[in-house]
C-alpha positions in Angstrom: -0.7 21.6 -14.1 -1.5 19.7 -11.0 0.5 16.6 -11.5 -0.6 13.6 -9.5 2.9 12.2 -9.3 4.4 15.3 -7.8 6.3 15.0 -4.5 5.2 18.4 -3.4 3.4 18.5 -0.1 -0.4 19.0 -0.1 -1.4 22.1 2.0 -4.5 24.0 2.8 -3.8 26.1 -0.3 -4.9 23.0 -2.4 -8.4 22.8 -0.7 -10.0 24.1 -3.8 -8.7 21.3 -6.0 -10.9 18.8 -3.9 -14.3 20.6 -3.6 -16.5 17.6 -4.3 -18.6 15.5 -2.0 -16.8 12.1 -2.7 -15.0 10.2 -0.1 -11.7 10.9 -2.1 -12.3 14.7 -2.0 -13.1 14.4 1.8 -9.9 12.5 2.3 -7.8 14.8 0.2 -9.0 17.9 2.0 -8.0 16.2 5.3 -4.6 15.3 4.0 -4.2 18.9 2.9 -5.1 20.1 6.5 -2.4 17.9 7.9 0.1 19.5 5.5 2.8 16.7 5.6 2.1 14.5 2.9 3.6 14.5 -0.7 0.8 14.6 -3.3 1.8 11.3 -5.0 1.4 9.5 -1.7 -2.3 10.5 -1.6 -3.0 9.2 -5.1 -1.0 6.0 -4.7 -2.6 5.0 -1.4 -6.1 5.7 -2.9 -5.5 3.7 -6.0 -3.8 0.8 -4.3 -6.5 0.7 -1.5 -9.6 0.8 -3.7 -8.3 -1.9 -6.1 -7.3 -4.1 -3.1 -10.7 -3.6 -1.4 -12.5 -4.7 -4.5 -11.0 -8.2 -4.0 -10.3 -8.5 -0.4 -12.7 -7.5 2.3 -12.4 -7.7 6.1 -9.5 -9.0 8.1 -6.8 -7.0 9.9 -4.9 -4.7 7.7 -1.1 -4.9 7.8 0.7 -2.1 6.0 4.3 -2.8 5.8 7.1 -0.3 4.9 4.2 2.0 5.6 5.9 5.4 5.7 3.2 7.8 6.9 0.7 5.0 7.0 -1.9 6.5 4.8 -2.6 3.3 3.0 -3.7 1.6 6.2 -6.0 4.4 7.1 -7.7 4.3 3.6 -8.0 0.5 3.7 -10.2 1.0 6.9 -12.1 3.9 5.3 -13.1 1.7 2.4 -14.1 -1.3 4.6 -15.8 -0.6 7.8 -15.7 -4.3 8.7 -12.0 -4.1 9.3 -11.4 -4.3 13.0 -7.9 -3.1 13.1 -4.9 -1.9 10.9 -1.3 -1.7 11.7 0.9 0.7 9.8 4.5 -0.5 10.4 7.8 1.0 9.3 11.3 0.6 10.4 11.8 4.5 10.4 8.4 6.1 10.8 8.4 9.8 9.6 7.9 12.1 12.5 5.1 13.8 10.6 3.1 10.6 10.5 1.8 11.3 13.9 0.3 14.5 12.6 -1.4 12.7 9.7 -2.8 10.1 12.0 -4.1 12.9 14.4 -6.0 14.8 11.6 -7.4 11.7 10.0 -8.7 10.7 13.4 -10.2 14.0 13.9 -12.2 13.6 10.7 -13.0 10.0 11.2 -12.9 9.3 14.9 -13.2 5.5 14.4 -9.6 5.6 12.9 -8.1 6.6 16.2 -8.5 3.2 17.8 -8.5 1.1 14.6 -5.3 2.2 13.1 -2.0 1.8 15.0 1.2 3.2 13.6 4.2 1.3 14.9 8.1 1.4 14.5 9.0 -2.0 13.3 11.0 -3.9 10.5 9.0 -5.8 8.1 10.4 -9.1 9.5 9.4 -8.3 13.0 5.6 -7.8 12.4 3.7 -11.1 13.2 1.2 -12.0 10.5 -2.0 -14.1 10.5 -4.0 -16.0 7.9 -6.9 -13.6 8.2 -4.7 -10.6 7.5 -4.7 -8.3 4.4 -1.0 -7.6 3.9 -0.4 -4.4 1.8 2.6 -2.4 0.9 3.2 0.6 -1.5 6.6 0.9 -2.8 8.6 -1.3 -0.4 12.0 -0.9 -1.9 13.6 -3.7 -3.8 14.0 -7.0 -1.8 11.5 -5.7 0.9 8.8 -6.5 -1.5 10.0 -10.0 -1.7 10.2 -10.4 2.1 6.5 -9.1 2.3 5.3 -11.5 -0.2 7.1 -14.4 1.5 5.9 -13.5 4.9 2.3 -13.3 3.6 2.5 -16.6 1.8 4.1 -18.3 4.8 0.8 -17.7 6.8 -1.5 -17.9 3.8 -2.6 -14.3 4.2 -4.0 -12.2 1.3 -1.5 -9.6 -0.1 -1.2 -6.7 -2.3 2.1 -4.9 -3.2 3.1 -2.1 -5.5 6.8 -2.8 -6.0 9.6 -0.3 -6.7 13.5 0.1 -6.8 13.9 -3.3 -8.6 17.3 -4.4 -7.6 18.8 -7.0 -10.0 21.5 -7.9 -7.3 19.0 -8.8 -4.5 15.8 -9.5 -6.5 15.2 -12.6 -8.8 14.9 -11.7 -12.5 15.4 -15.5 -13.5 16.1 -16.1 -17.2 13.7 -13.6 -18.5 15.9 -10.6 -19.1 16.5 -11.6 -22.7 12.9 -10.8 -23.4 11.8 -8.4 -20.7 13.4 -5.5 -18.9 14.8 -6.1 -15.5 12.0 -4.6 -13.4 9.2 -6.4 -15.3 11.1 -9.7 -15.3 11.4 -9.4 -11.5 7.6 -8.7 -11.1 6.8 -11.6 -13.4 8.9 -13.9 -11.2 7.1 -12.7 -8.1 3.7 -13.4 -9.6 4.8 -16.9 -10.7 6.2 -17.6 -7.3 2.8 -16.7 -5.6 1.1 -18.9 -8.0 3.5 -21.9 -7.3 2.7 -21.4 -3.7 -1.0 -22.1 -4.3 -2.2 -18.4 -4.8 -4.6 -16.9 -7.2 -2.9 -13.9 -8.6 -4.2 -10.7 -10.1 -2.0 -8.3 -11.9 -3.2 -4.6 -12.3 -1.8 -1.2 -12.9 -2.5 2.2 -11.2 -2.2 5.2 -13.4 1.2 5.9 -14.7 0.7 9.5 -14.2 1.1 8.9 -10.5 4.1 6.7 -10.7 6.0 4.8 -13.4 6.4 2.0 -10.9 2.7 1.3 -11.2 2.4 -2.5 -11.3 0.1 -3.8 -8.6 0.5 -7.5 -7.6 -2.4 -9.1 -5.7 -2.7 -12.6 -4.3 -5.1 -14.8 -2.3 -4.7 -18.5 -1.3 -6.8 -20.5 -3.7 -8.7 -22.1 -0.8 -10.2 -18.6 0.0 -10.3 -16.9 -3.3 
């Protein structure tokens, strides 16, 4: 069984699983060629990016707590009007450079448009035209990303994980809801209170049980 949520690395041995002519198959083969990415990260990035791009087009992409930065690359692949993407992480994996190189070999426009940088979430300047994204920023990092995006009225999409009841706000909802869901409901409510239109979606649970995708755009531009 080829589990989409596996943490096993994709390698050239997996080429045959992605033999189609779709953009996803081409992306997957390229990731296999890099040989550095866990399988689940490919599927997470693809599912988050395609759902986000259905709602939010254009703008600079800012991928925070980006890890290998695949989400930033896929966001650009799905919208060629994007002029620039930043993939920022406080501790960029050494293998991220290999992934960026191989993706740039396959799609040369990605070389100059996607910039992997070492930076903490709070140190990355944001702008109102940005599309701020993050896949599995742990615990309160998700709240920091949502607050940063809302402070400049940027569009935002997050896939939260590691819900920490000590540092995250579950409010009075834990009598009805489990703690992680209560935290995410509060996050959606806070975005609405700040004048955002909110969308709540899920990526397939077979990829990750932490599959709730929260998207928001200022009402003046949604």
